[in-house]
C-alpha positions in Angstrom: 107.5 160.4 59.7 110.4 160.9 62.0 110.0 160.2 65.7 111.5 162.2 68.5 114.3 160.4 70.3 113.4 158.7 73.6 116.0 159.5 76.2 115.4 156.4 78.3 117.5 153.3 78.8 116.6 150.3 80.9 118.5 148.1 83.3 117.1 144.6 83.8 118.1 142.4 86.7 116.9 138.8 87.1 116.0 137.3 90.5 116.2 133.5 89.9 115.2 132.8 93.5 111.8 134.5 93.1 111.6 133.9 89.3 111.2 137.6 88.7 112.9 140.6 87.2 113.6 144.2 88.4 113.8 147.0 85.9 115.1 150.5 86.3 114.7 153.3 83.8 117.5 155.7 83.5 117.9 159.0 81.6 120.1 158.5 78.5 120.3 162.2 77.5 124.0 163.1 77.3 124.9 159.7 79.0 123.2 161.0 82.2 122.3 157.6 83.9 120.0 159.1 86.5 117.0 157.0 87.6 114.0 158.8 86.2 110.9 159.9 88.2 107.3 159.1 87.2 104.7 161.7 88.1 101.0 161.0 87.8 97.6 161.6 89.5 96.7 157.9 89.3 96.8 154.9 87.0 94.3 156.2 84.5 96.0 159.6 84.1 99.0 160.8 82.1 102.3 159.4 83.4 105.1 161.9 83.0 108.7 160.6 83.0 111.4 163.1 84.0 115.0 163.2 84.9 116.1 165.0 88.0 118.9 166.6 86.0 117.3 167.1 82.5 113.6 167.5 83.3 110.7 166.1 81.2 111.6 163.2 78.9 108.3 161.6 77.8 104.7 160.9 78.8 102.3 158.0 78.5 98.5 158.2 78.5 98.1 155.9 81.5 100.0 153.5 83.8 99.2 150.5 81.6 100.9 152.1 78.6 104.0 152.9 80.6 104.2 149.4 82.0 103.8 147.9 78.5 106.6 150.1 77.2 108.9 149.0 80.0 107.9 145.3 79.4 108.8 145.6 75.7 112.1 147.3 76.4 113.0 144.7 79.0 112.0 141.8 76.7 114.4 143.1 74.0 117.3 142.7 76.5 116.0 139.4 77.9 115.5 137.9 74.4 119.1 138.9 73.4 120.5 137.1 76.4 118.3 134.0 76.1 116.2 134.6 79.2 112.6 134.0 79.8 110.5 136.9 78.6 108.1 139.0 80.8 104.5 138.0 79.8 101.9 140.5 78.8 99.8 141.4 81.9 102.4 140.1 84.3 102.2 141.5 87.9 104.1 144.7 88.3 105.2 147.0 91.1 105.5 150.7 90.6 107.8 151.9 93.3 107.1 154.7 95.9 108.2 158.3 95.6 106.9 158.5 92.0 109.9 156.5 90.8 109.6 153.5 88.5 111.5 150.8 90.4 110.3 147.5 89.0 108.2 145.2 86.9 108.0 141.6 87.9 106.9 138.5 86.1 
């Protein structure tokens, strides 16, 4: 069964001083590059990911699912570059203004 394309790309920055990572999700529709917005009514509600330019991109059933998706995407990049991976259940920070700014390990 074919899957709809996911128009998200991730940027992962390491912070060796704090032994942590920062991730940023960007819209990849038409090589847009805009940082996406996350809209929700709380951690146990649907998390809607949208681009300021292209609108709705994808949704997740709750915050935990969104963070796990980000962790898996980030770990793909980290593994390819030989870095330590973000552990399941690692502490994370969901930035203000409904934007996804970071996940830390």
